[in-house]
C-alpha positions as CSV (number, residue, x, y, z in Angstrom):
1,M,-142.1,23.0,0.7
2,D,-140.5,26.2,-0.3
3,I,-136.8,26.2,-1.9
4,I,-134.3,28.8,-0.7
5,Y,-131.0,29.1,-3.0
6,I,-127.8,30.0,-2.1
7,K,-125.7,30.3,-5.4
8,S,-122.1,30.8,-5.8
9,L,-120.9,30.9,-2.3
10,S,-117.0,30.8,-2.5
11,I,-115.0,29.8,0.6
12,E,-111.4,29.4,1.0
13,T,-110.1,26.4,2.6
14,V,-107.3,23.9,2.7
15,V,-108.1,20.9,0.4
16,G,-105.9,18.4,-1.3
17,L,-103.6,15.3,-0.6
18,Y,-100.1,16.6,-1.6
19,D,-98.1,18.6,0.8
20,W,-98.0,21.8,-1.7
21,E,-101.9,21.7,-1.8
22,R,-102.0,21.5,2.1
23,K,-99.9,24.7,2.4
24,I,-102.4,27.1,0.3
25,K,-105.9,27.9,0.4
26,Q,-108.2,27.1,-2.5
27,N,-111.8,28.3,-3.5
28,I,-114.7,25.9,-3.1
29,I,-117.9,27.3,-4.7
30,F,-121.2,26.0,-3.3
31,D,-124.5,26.2,-4.9
32,I,-127.1,25.2,-2.1
33,E,-130.8,24.4,-2.6
34,M,-132.5,24.2,1.2
35,A,-136.2,23.1,1.3
36,T,-138.1,24.9,4.0
37,D,-141.7,25.6,5.3
38,I,-142.2,29.3,5.0
39,R,-146.0,29.3,6.0
40,R,-145.4,30.8,9.3
41,A,-143.4,33.7,8.2
42,A,-145.8,34.4,5.2
43,A,-148.9,34.4,8.0
44,S,-147.0,36.7,10.4
45,D,-145.3,38.7,8.0
46,D,-142.5,38.7,11.0
47,I,-138.9,38.6,9.5
48,K,-138.0,36.8,12.6
49,D,-140.1,33.7,11.5
50,T,-138.1,33.6,8.1
51,T,-135.2,31.3,7.4
52,N,-132.0,33.4,7.9
53,Y,-130.1,32.7,4.8
54,K,-127.2,35.0,5.9
55,S,-126.6,33.3,9.3
56,I,-126.4,30.0,7.5
57,S,-123.8,31.4,4.8
58,K,-121.9,32.7,7.5
59,R,-121.8,29.5,9.5
60,L,-120.6,27.7,6.1
61,I,-118.1,30.1,5.7
62,Q,-116.8,29.5,9.2
63,F,-117.0,25.6,8.9
64,V,-115.4,25.1,5.8
65,G,-112.7,27.9,6.1
66,D,-111.8,26.4,9.3
67,S,-111.6,22.6,8.0
68,R,-108.6,21.1,6.6
69,Y,-109.8,18.3,4.1
């Protein structure tokens, strides 16, 4: 297994228990390690066979940004 790292991904979202916290957005910072098998991409040398960490980051930004914890 290979590891893909996404470091210091900052996402603004609503986090908190108190009313004043629920009215503001706060930054949450993510450090992510993803295990993946890149043998297919290495063999084909085709970008389509790689793990697209940009699309993963965008999806996380959308999901966390739209959430209210």
